[in-house]
N, C-alpha and C positions, 0 to 999 in steps of 0.2 A: 820385283821381289821375289824372297825363294821362297820355298813351301815351309820351310826351318823358320825365318823371320813373319812366316802368317801364323804358324803355329805358336809362338812367343808370343804375337801380339794378340792372340786370342784370347790365350791365359788370362794377360795383365788385364783384359776386359772382362774376367770374369765365367769364361766358358770352360766348360770341364769335361776333361774325356771319359767317356762311358765305357768304350769298348774299341779294344783293335779287330780290324777287320783283318783280309787278305795283303792287299797293297796300302792302306789306309787305316786310319782312325776315325772314330766317332766322337764328334764335342757337342753339347748341350749345354744350357744357361737355365739355373731357375726362374721359373715363372713362363719359361717358353716353350711351344711346343715342337717349333722345328729344330733340327740339328744341322752341324756342319761336317761334312767329310774332307778330311784334309788326305791328302796322300803323302805314303812315306817316299818322295823323289826329293829327301831335302835339301839337297843343292840346287834343284832345278830351275829354273825361272817358272812362274806361273802363267799362262797366256793370258795375253791381257784380257778381252772378255769375259774368261771366268774370272780373273780378278778383281774386274770391275763387280759381275754380281756377289761373289762372295763378300768383299768389302760391305758394298752395301746389305747384305745379310745381316752382317755382321753391327753395322752402324745401328741397323733399325732398332730401334727401342720399343717397340710392340710385342 
């Protein structure tokens, strides 16, 4: 999965861009206190371990 594919997926799941960082963007979801940092290496593949952690965080409905 590339960073661009991941970004599109979290937007579809209700995550909203809160701010732009230097080389990354911060997304939050209503009702949750945590955030997700998405790097701006759009066509670069996300490393397997990081991808697993990010997907776990996105799919966690707590």
